[in-house]
Structures are given as structure tokens and as C-alpha cells.
N, C-alpha and C positions, 0 to 999 in steps of 0.2 A: 499522531493518531493511528496512522497505518501500522506503526511499530507495535502499539498496544494491541491492535486487532490481531495481527499475525502472531504476536507472542502468545496471546490467549489461545489461539488456534493450535499452535505447535506445542505449547505447554500442556495441552490436553491430548497429546499424542495424536495430533490431527483430529481434534475433537469434532467429529461430525462425519457422517457416514454416507453409504451408498444405498439409498432406497427411495422408493416412491412415497409420496405423501399427498394428502388431500389439501391442495392449496385453497380450495373453496370452503374449507371448514376450519377456520382458525379457532383455537381453544378459547373458551370464555375467560376473560381477564380476571385475575384474582390478586390479592395482595401477597407479596412474598412472605415466607415464614421469617420472622425477625431473628436476629442473631442470638438473642437470649434463649430461644427455643431450639437452636441447633445442637447437635451432638457435641460433647466436649471430649477431646482425645485424652485417653488415660496417660499416665506418666511413661508407660512402657510402649507407647505407640511409635511406629516407625516414622521418622521425621525427615521430610524433605524441605529444602528452602527454595524460594523463588527469588532469583538474584540477577543482577546485571553488573556491569562495571561500575555503576553508580552506587551499588550496595544492595542490601536485602530489601525486598518489597513485600514478602509474605512467606507463608508456610503452608505445607500440605502434610497430612498425616494419614496413616493406615493402621487399622487394628481389627481384631476379630471380636465379634459380639458373642455373648454366651450361647446363642442359638446356632452358631456356626456361620452366620452371614458375615460379610466383610464390610466394614465401615470406613469412610473416608471423610476428611474435612479439609477445606481450603479457606484460608484467611489472608487477605491481601489488601493493601492500599497503595495506589499508584497515583501520586499527585492529586489526591482527593477523591479518586474513583475507587469504589469499594467492591470487593468480592468477598462474600461470606456465604459459604454453602456447605452442605453435607451430602453424602451419598451413601446409600446402603445397597449392596449388590448380593444377589443369590447366584452362585455358580452351580451349574448342573453337571451331570456326568460328562466327562470329556473337557470340562473347564469352561464351556460357553455360558453366556449369561442367560439365566432363566427369568430373572426379575431384577429391577432396580428402581429406586426412588431417589430423586434429587430434589433438594429444597434449598431455599435461600435466595440470594440476590447476586447478580453480576453487574458489570458496567453497562450491560444492555437491559437490565431490569430483572424480572422474575426468572429465577433459574429452574423453576418447577419442571420436572420431567418424570414420566412414569412409563415403565415397560413391563410387559407380562407375556409369558408363553402359556397357552392353555388350549387343549383340544386341537393341537396341531397348528394353531394360529398364533402369530406374534402381533401384538398391538402396542402402540406407543402414543404418547400424548405429551406435548410440551406447552409452553405459554403461548406459542404462535402457530402450532400445527398439530395434526394427528394423522394416524394412518395405520394400516395393517398389511400383513403379507404372510404367506405360508412360513411356518417355522422351519429352521434347518440351516441357518447360517449364523455367523457371529454378528451380534448387534453392537453397533458403535453408537453411543449416545450423541445427540446433537450438541450437548454441552457437558455438564458434570465436572467432577474433580479430575484434574489432569492425570494424576498417578493412578486413577481407577482404570485407565486404559493399559496399564502395565501387563495384565494377563493376555491381552490381545498381542502385544509385542512378544511375550513368551511363546504364545501359540504359533505365531508366524515363524519365530526362530526354530521351533521344533518341527514345523511342517515341511521344511526343505523345499525342493523344487515343486512339490505337489501344491504348495500354496494353501490358501485358506479362503473358503467362500464367505462372502458377506451377506447379510440379510437385507433385502431379499435377493439381491443380485450383485454381480461384480466379484472380483477375486483379487486378493493381495498376495504378494510374495516378498521375501526378504533376501537381500544379497549381503554378504559379509565383507567387511573391509579390514583396515589396519588395526592392530592392537597397540595399546599404550600402557605403560606402567605409571600410575599416579600415586600421590601421597595423600593419606587421609588419617583419620583417628586411629585406625588399626595398623598403620604402617603402609608399606607398598601394596598396591592393588592393581591387578591386571584387568583392563577393560577393552572392549572391542567395538569398533564402529560398524554399524549396519545401515542399510538403506532399504526403506519400505516403498514398494511401488504398488500402484493400483488403488490408492486412496486419494492422494492429491495429484494434480496434473503431472508433476515431476517427482522423482524419488525424493523422499525426505529422510534426513538422518536421525538416528537414535543410537544411544550407547547401551551396550550390554555388559553384564559382569562376566566373571570367569566361567560361570555356568550357563552362559548364553541366555540370561534372564535380564529383564529391563533394569537399567541402571540410571540413565539420565537423558533429558532432552536439553540440547545446547543450542541457544540462539541468542538474539540480542537481549532477550529475557529468558533465563534458563531455569530448569527444575532439576535439582541434583540433591543427593543425600546430604544432610547436614554434616559439616566437617570436611567436605570435599570442595568447598568453594574455591580454594586455591588452585584447583586444576582447571578452572574455566578456560583460561587462555590457551593452555596446552591442548585441551580437547577441541576448542574452537579452531585453532590453527590446523590441527590434523583433519578435521571435518572439512574446512574450507579448501584445503589442498586436494582432498579426494574429490570434492565436487568440481573443482577447477579442472582436474585431470579428465573427469567424465565429460565435461562440456567442451573441453579444448578440441576434442575430435570432431564435434559438431561445427565448431568455428572453422576448423581447417577445411571441412567439406564445403562450407558456404563461401569462404574467403579464398578460394582457389584462384590461380592465374586465369583459368578459363572464365570464371565469373566476372572478371574485369575486362572481358572483351567488349568491343563497342556494342552499343545497343541503340536501335532506332525505334522510337514510338511514333506510329503513324496514325492519322485519322483520330486524334484524341481531342477532347476538350481540354484546354490548358487553363490552369488558374494562375494568372499573373499576380503574385502576391505584392509586388511593388506598387502596381496600379490598383489592386483590389478589383480585378476584372476577370471574367470568364470569357475565354476566346475559343470559338468553335473551330473545328477542322484544322488542327495544327499538327506539325511534325517536329519532333525533338530528337536530336542526335547527341549521345554522350560518348566520349572517347577519352581514354587515358585519365579517367577519374574526373573529367570536367564536362560541362555543357559545351559542345562544340558548335552546334548550329540549331537555329529555330526557324521554321518557315511554314508556308502553307502546306496542308496535307498533300502528300504525293510529290512535293518539290525537292525533298532531300534524298540523296542516293546513299544507300547503306554501303560502308566500306567492306572489303573482304573480311570474312570471318565474323561479321556483325550478327547479332541476334535482332530480328525484326519482330516487333510486337504490334499486332493490330489493335488499335485503341477504340474501335467503334463501340459506342454506348458506354464509354468509360471516360474518366477524368484523370488528368495528370496534375498532381499537386506537389508543392515542395515537401521535403521530408518533414514529418510532424514533430513538434516540440511539446513535451510535457514540462512545464516550468516548475513543477513541485512533485518530483518523483525520486524518492530516496533510493539509492542503490541497494537492491536486495542481494540475494545470492546470484550465482551465475545463471541459474535457470530463469530467474525473474527478468534479467536483462535480455535474455533470449526471447522471452515472451513479449517484451516491449518491442523488439525489432519486428516480430511477427505482426504486430499491430501498426507498423509503419512509423514507430518512434525512432527517428534517426539521430535526434539530439535531445538533450534534456538537462534540466538543472536539478541537482541533488542538494537541497538545502538542509544539510545535517548529516554528514557522513564522517565517521571518525578518521583520523589522519592515516592510520595504517591501511584501512580498507580503501581510502581514496587513492593513496599512492600506488598500491599493488594493482588495483583494478585498472587505473589509467595506464600503468606500465604494460599490463597484459593486453589491453586493447591495442596499444601501439605495436606490440610485437605479433599481433594476429592470433593470439591464443584465447582471446575473449571476444565473443560476438556481442558487441554493445554499442549503442549509439554514442555520439560524442558527448561527454559529460562536462558540465560546468558546476563545480562542487563548492559548497560552503561547509564550514565546520561550525558547530554550535559552541558558544561560550555561555556559561551559566555560573551563578554564584554557588559556592559549596553550601549545600542546603539539603535537607531531607526531600525537598520537592524538586531538586535539580533534574534536568533532562538526562536520560540515559545516553551514554556515549559522548557527553559534552566534555569540553575542556573546562573543568571546574576551577574557579578562581576565588580568592578571598580578599582581594584588594584591587584598586584601580591599576596599580603597578603590575600586578599579576595578570589582569585583563589585557593590558597592553602587551605583555610578554606572550600571552596566548595568541594575540593578533599576529605577532611576529612569527610564531611557530606555524601558523596557518599559511602565511605568505611563503615561508621557507619550504613548506611542503608542496608549493606550486598550485595551491587552490585558488579559486576565483573570488570567493567572498567569505564574509563573516556573518553568522546568524546569532543574534542575541536571543535569550530565552526569558521565560516569565519569572524566574527567581532572581535575575540580575539586580544588583543595587543600581537604581536609576542614576545615582551620582557618578557611576563608573562608565556610563554609556558615552557621554561626550568625549572624554579623553581617549577611550578605546576606539570610538568611531573616527576621531581625528587621525589617529595613527593608521587605521585601516585605509582611510582616504589618502594619506600620505604615501602609503605603499601601493596604491592603485587597486584596492579591494572594494568590492561592492558590500554595502551594509544593509542588512534587512533582518527581519525576525518577528517574533512575538513581542508584544509590548509588556515590559515588566510590571508586576503587581505594584500598585500605588501610582503608576505613571499613566497619563492619558496618551493616546496615539499622537495627538498634536505635539505633545511634549517630546515624544520619541523622535518625531520628524525634526523638531527644533534642535534636538541633541545630535542629529546626524544620520538618521535613517534615510536611506535612498528608497526604501520600499517597505510597505506593510504587508506582512504575511498572514493570510486567512482573513476573511471578511469580518469575522466576529471581533477582531481587534480593531477594525475600522469602526464598527458599531460601538465599541467600548467608549468612544468619545461621548456618547449620549447616555451612558449607563450611570446609575447612582453610585455614589462614592463607595458604598459597601461592596459593590461588585468590582469596581476598579481596584480596590485595595486587596482583593482576593483573586486576582486574575491568574495566579499560579495554581489555582485549584479548579474544581469543576464549575466554579462560578463563571469561568470564561465561556462556558456553553449555556449554563442555566440562566445567567443574567440576561443575555440577549434573547433566549427563548421566552423568558417571562416578560420582559419590559419592552422589547423593540417594537412590538405590534402597536404600541401607544405613542411612539416617537413621531413627531411632526417633522418630516424631511424638509418642509418649506420654512421652518422656523430658523432664526439666525444661527443657532448652535450648529446644526448639521449642514445647512446650506452654506454657511461660512466656512466650515471645515472642508467640505468638498471643493469649494472655490480655492482654498489655500493649497490643497493637495495638487490641484491643477496648476496653480501659479508656481509652486515650488518644484513641479515636475516629479512629484513623488509617484512611484509605481505601486500598483496594488495587485496582489496575487490572491484572488478571492477564494479559490477552492470551494465554490458555492455548492458543488455536487455533494460534498460532505454533509452540508446542512440540509439538503433535500432529504438525504437518507436518515439523518438524525431526527429532524423535526416533523416530517410529514408522514412517516411510515408506521402503520400499525403492526406490520408483520403478517406472515402467512401467504404473501404473494411477492413476486419478484419486484425489487426496487427498480425504478426506471433505468438507472445506470447499468444494471446487471441483466435485465430481461433479455437483451439480444444474445447473451452468452449462456443462457440456460440450456442445458443439455449437451454442451460441447467442451466444457472445461473440467468441472469436478462436481459431482453430486455432494461432496463434502462441503464445498463452498456454497453450493445452492442452499443447503439446509442451514448451515451455520452462519452464513453471511448474507447471501443474495436475497433470501426471503426473511431475514431477521427483522424484528421490530426496531423502531427508532429509539431515540433517547428516552429513558424512563421519565414519566410525567412528574413534574414538581407538584407537591401538594397544593390543591386549590386551582390547578390549571388543567385544561383539557387538550387533547391532540389538536383540536380546532384552534385553540389559542396558539399553540406552537406553529401551526400552519400559517396563521396570520403573521406571526413574526418572521417566518421564512419568506412569505410573499413580500414583506417590507424589505427584506434583505435583497431579493431579486430586483425590486424597484431601485434600491440603492446602487446596485451594480449598473443599472441603466443610467442613473443620474451621474455616476462617476464617469462613465463613458461619454455621455453627452457633454459633460463639462470639459472633456479633453484629458482626463486622467488616463495614463497608460495602463491597460489591463493585460496581464499575461495569463494564459490558461494553464492551470495545473490541477492535479487531482489529490495529491497526498494519499494515493491509493495504489492499486496495482497497475495503473496506466490504462486499463480497459474502461475506466470511467471518463476518459478525456472527451470523447465525442458527446457524452451527455452534458459535460461542462459547457461545450459550445452550443448545444441545443438550448440550454438555460440562458446563455447570452442572447440567443435569438429571442427568447421570451422577454428578455430585459430591454430589447429594442435595437440590438445590433443587426446589421444586415448579415446575410450568409457570408459575404466576402469579408466583412469586418471580424466575424467570429473566427473564420479560418486564419485571417492575418494574426489574430491573438495567439495562434499556435504555430506560426511559421515566421514571417518576417519580423514581427514585433519583438518576440524574445531574442531573435538574432541581433536586433539592434540593441536590446538591453545589455546583452553580454559583449557587444562590440564585434560580432562576427558577421554582420550583415553585408560586408564587402565581399565575402567569399561563400556565404550560404544563406538560407532562409527564403530564397526565391529561385525560380527557374529562369536563369539569364545566362547568356553566352559568357564563358570565362569563369563562371562560378562552379563550385564543387558539385558533382553529380549526386545530389541528395534529393530523391524524388520518390513519390508513391503513386502507383496506378490503382485507382479504385473503380469498382463496378457501380456505375450510376452517375447521377448528376447532383453533387452537393450544393449547387446553387439553389436548388429547390428542395433538397432532402439531405441535410447534414449527416443523416444516418448512413449515407453511402460511404462516408469515410471509414466506417467499420469494415466494409467489404473490400479489404485490401487484396489486390491481385498480384502485384509485383512491387518489391521494395528495392530501391537503388540507394546504397549508402557508400559514400566515398568512391563511387564508380562501380562497386560490386553489385551485380544484378542477381537478385534472389527471388525465387518463386515463393509467394506468401503461403501457399498451401503446404509446401514443404517445411517452411519455417514454423507454421502452426503445428504440424505433426511432430516436429522435433521438440516443440515446447509443451507437448501433451494435449493439444486441442484435438477434438475429433471431428471438427467441421468448421463451417464459415459462420460468423456471427449473423444473426437475423437482421 
């Protein structure tokens, strides 16, 4: 889910901008313009393809209208989620946007957006917000067709060090990188890597042609001129290498020998994750990468050269785990460390990225928490997961399991298009090799059947819910029915009836783990848009205005015909209740986000709503995942002899889990890092609220 979200963002040349908007005045809801009424690209339109390693997912086109305006079209389907939109843009003197209109539908619903400049004022209106500001900068749409942002890239490339002002505030600049010669329809072509700063928290990459004009966006889902798809891997490798070089300097600064000097935290409240207890007035000494001593406040003496940190009013907790955090780029993992995530599970990373990221973390050139990585296995199918090991038989599924083991990974994740008959033999091989087995539940298969076939863990709560869904939903779980089915039907499911109560009891009896990522469904099912989602509200104003408008205040999942947002909210409330029942029954719950990581504390807050104590919620993001991955003897709690993975937070999470967002100091593998410095390096401008 996170991959789709960021892909859409980056494929839109960081679609979404820097400006104020009136959160109190969401736009009146209307039905999207249907596909049949959208513009149709002519035969001579410039054609881009939307692609990943799994194949082509869609197309974008650009052409000129008779009146001189520029038209764009985007048509895409990604595992049942549809994007169909057009855009018409009027460019004024100097190339800036004077007007634009966007119509159609995206995976988030109505794509409608309108922008106009008149009488020195710029006004905009989308399906979820509206606003205005003095004219005079470059307007970046909240959405729109990805390649429609190409003129912005061209303008940044031409602006040089002077940069470009955004409307109504902010400024962007472009730095140029390496060139590559690639092959395409016209033979060899020279392209150049560039990085844009001032829009997203960290510099984001874009490719230019030989004239320093927009060429392509390369990511896990890429936008590139038709005919150049064969260059994807070459461009991605070059881009990843350049990003790694940029972030390596940051890693070197934080992972210096001086940062591993002894540290004494005195007068702290200590969270004992093993016992699930908060202990007042403690002192904790870390030395040589280990917890050396724990005692009463003031009882421990700091060794020579030690850093002493006064913990009055603060709490020391074990390093935080996100149990569902896909490895992004090197900037993403730096951001995670700034939020105190010192360990994480990445359930779906391709083998090359898994191997190289792990290697660079080990040699100190990548500042990243300790990863426990799974790779995805899916059947070769138009609906296969991007980046998966795609297979076409049980034998090939078993071979993929062996490749994952040989790469040194921790687990195997099966996906929604897998043939159910292949799960048992592939899971048996995974278990023989010592690998963890988890994943989405394949279409036509119930979650109870997946557990019987060898799943150690069910990923995402909607796949637990799938046990109660009608057959027509279960059979299409590799499409958007995996969200729309639970949204429609789960509000009416009786959790006390034998079907679900028996299933919950079976999960507990079989010691099946559940990775709910419930925070995803809060955003999808409860939000109308126009104001910050609960997971993101504490980060408004400190990360990126782009994300604020395009993601943080976006509307939830589009309403299925015949249902209201209140219906969705009732289904979500039932999902929260299910998390509580799973926990009460003794099912192991691990906290994960499938997001940027910043959603993790909201995940824990929802667990509190579901009936967890504060201690139990924090355990789900510390000692419990450490036990699941088999690392609890060395990390996951603050105990003498364990690795020094700790986070000092401002406040008391025993009464306010939100205190876990206010990270003061991060200790990872004994390296002591100032969280404010980490946030600044990651592109944050302040402390979460």
C-alpha cells in the first residue's frame, strides 16, 4: 500500500506543493467525471509508460490542443485500483502555470482540481480543499497527471543556483548528477540524473534529457518515455548509488567512534519491556554497545569520557520496532532512525535491495535500524505484486524460497495472486530452512486455510477479516475487494458468532501472529479529507507541505455505491474491536504501519482504544517483535548485557503514548545520537506535536 502511495506521489514529480490551504473549508463532494468523457489522446501524442519490474501498469500522454493549451491524460490499473484522469494546463509568460483543470478519478477518489490566476491572486480548489494566495510563484497541483509537472522540472533545471519560488511560499533548487547513455527507439540517448530539493523533506531524483529537460521519474513504479523501459534497471542503479553516496556522509557523522562513547542516563523513568512496567527514578549505563548497569537514580558513576544525560521528565524505552516497514531509499531509513526506530521488519523487499542495504548497514555507510527482511513470492499474473519473486508452479515457488534463504533473508511473504495449492509445499520448505512464513491471503483462500497451509502470521487486519467475508469477496482478494469487501460487510459481522469467535480462538491456539496495520484502515475508512488524519496531525508543519496536502489531509477510500462514510466508520470500529478480541484471546500482535514509520505511535494509540494497556501497546513495538524474530535474548528490552538500543522520549508514555513521538536521544547498537540532529538531517524542521 505504501508503495502505491509513494509511487503515485513521485510519478507525479512529487505531486503536491508548498502552500497554505483552508482546512476548515473542504470542497463540496461531487461525482468524478467518467472515463468516457475524458479527453482522448491523438495518435501523435507523446507517450510515457507507467512501469515496474512486474510490467506495465498504465500510460500517460501529452499533446497540444488547437487553442495552444497543453493536454495530458493518465490511464492506469494497479491490481484493480484505477486511475483515469485528464488535465488541461495554460502556461503563461515565463512558463508558469496560469490555469489548470484536472478531471477524473484516482485510487483516492475524485481527481477534480482547478487553479486560476486573476487580478494578482491565485486560487485553487480540489475535491478536499481550497485556498488562495498572491500570484507570483510556480503552482504545483495537489494531484494531476504526473508528466504535467515536467515544465516545473525544466524550469528548475534552467534556474540554476537562483532556484524557483513556489506558490505561495517556499523555494526549490536542482543539483545535477551523473550522466548515462541508454538505448531506446532512436538508438543511444544521453540522460542526466538530477536532484530536486525544497519540495519533499529530502532531495528527490529525476532524470533529464540531453537538453536538461524532463525525461523520466524512476522509482519502484516509474514513468518513462515509451520504448525506454529496458533502461529502468540501469537508471535505478545509478540513482540509488548517488543517493547512497549522499547519505553515507550523514551516516559517517552519526556513527563516529565518539558517538559510541559510554552514556549514562540518570533520573529517568524506565520502561521494563520484559515485565511491562514503568519504573521511576532509574539510572542506566551503556558502554561498548551494551547495557552495562541499571540502578536507582544517582547510584551509577559515569566512567571517564562518558556522556551524562539528565532524564528528569523523560522516559527511557527500548529501541522502537516497526513490524511492517518496507525499506525505502536511504533517506527513508534515516527518517526512521530519527523517530527512534532502531529495528524493523521489512515484509517485501527485493533481493538485490535487501542484500546491498544490509551490507552497507554492516559496514557503517548506511544509517538504518536492524532489518529483518522478507521477500514476496507471487504467481506470475497481471495482478502480481511489484518486486515479487514471480513463479508459475509449486516447484518454482519452492525454488524462490531457496533463493530467499540463500540471500540471507529472514522470511517469506506470500501474496494475493499465489495459487493456494502452492502455499503448503512452499511453506514447508521455508520452515525446513528456518524461514518465517507470512503474508496476504491469496484470492479464493480463507485465512484459516492459509494458516492450515503453513502461515505463521497473517499480514494486515483486512485479511483476518476475510474469514467472515462473502465468497465473492474472498475469490477476488487480489483486487480492490480486499479493501471494499471489509468496508462494506464487516460492520454487520457478529464477532460473538461461532465463525469469528472460533477463528480467533484457533489463531490463539495455533500461536498465529497478527500484524494488523490498523492505522491504514483508520485513514482509509474514517477520513473525509480536508483536515489532517490522526496519524499525521502531529507532523503537520515539520516534514513537507507536499505530503500535508497530497497525503496527510487527503480523503479516505472512495465510497462504494450505496454506502456512506458512516458505514465505513462502523466497519472500522468493528476492526478495532477485533484487534482487542485478538489480544484478549492471547494472539500475538506486532505493531506495524506499512507506511513511512511516522504512523507507528498512532498504531499504538489505536491499540489502547482496543483495550491494550499502555505497557502492552509499547511491548507490541519492542520486546514482542524481538521475540517473534528470535532476537529477544539480545535486544527488545533494556536489560544488563543486552545491546544498547534505547530511545529517550520527552514525557510519560504510561499516560500519553504520544510522548513516544517526542524523541530526544536515540541509542542504536551503542551509538548515541541526538534526535534533533537526526530530524534535521532527515529534512524535518521541528519536533512532532
